[in-house]
N, C-alpha and C positions, 0 to 999 in steps of 0.2 A: 505492500499499499502505499502509496507518496503521500506525502505530508504535501500539509495547499498553504499559499499565502495566501493573507490575507492583507489585504487595505486595505480595510475601517471594520468595524464594529458591528457596520452595518450588512457585511457581506458571513459575520460570523456569528450574528443574529440568526442570519435567515438559516444557514446552517443546519443549525442547532433546532429552528426549527420541525425546518424537512424533514432531518432525526427524528424527532419526538414524534410525526406526523406516521413516519416510515414503524415506529413502534411501536405505537398506538395501533393504529392494522396488525399489524402481527399479532395484540395477546387480543382482537377480536376474530383474528380468524382460530385464536385457536381456540376463543370462547369456543366460538359456533363447533372445530371440531371433535368438541367432549359429550358438549347441548345433542347429537345428531348420532355422538356414540350413546350416550343413556338414551334416546329414545330407542336404539337399535338393538342395543340392550331386556327393556324394558317392557312390561309384557304389554299390547297395544289393548284397547276397551275394551275389542273380543273378547279377550277371555279373561281379562276385569269382569266384562260380565256370566260368561259364562261360570264362574270362578261361582260370583256372587249363585247362583242358581243351581250350584250345586249345595252350596251349605245350607239354600232354603229348601231343597228335598230331600237331606237328610244328614233333618233338626227337628226333633222333634217323635213322634212316637213309628210315625209313621218311615223313618229317618234308617230309627234306629230296627225299623223290622228287615226296612228293606240288606242295610249293615250285618243279621243275622245271613239276610236268604239271599245274602252273592255269592258266599265257599259254598253251598251246598250249591244251588247253582254251580256252576265254578267246575265241582271236582267233579259234580258230574256229568259236565260235556268233555271231562280230561275221560273221569273213564267210563265211562259206555261205549259198550264194544259195535265193531265199524259197522256188523251189517243189519243193527238196527233200522 
């Protein structure tokens, strides 16, 4: 990098302002990149909606019965004879 020779304080101030703006642009790009990464990692609204529906279905008495019944149905399906 070559040392720049300035002839006035105005030139120095202008270059400092340019560097400050470049720094701010780089910072904003980094923040935007982080936000996009968060959006790609976090579940979408549809996944959240499915989770809420799951909690409502499997809560209470009906949910308790389903929770007890599902393993039996699953085992029956795995252990059934192929010819049936």
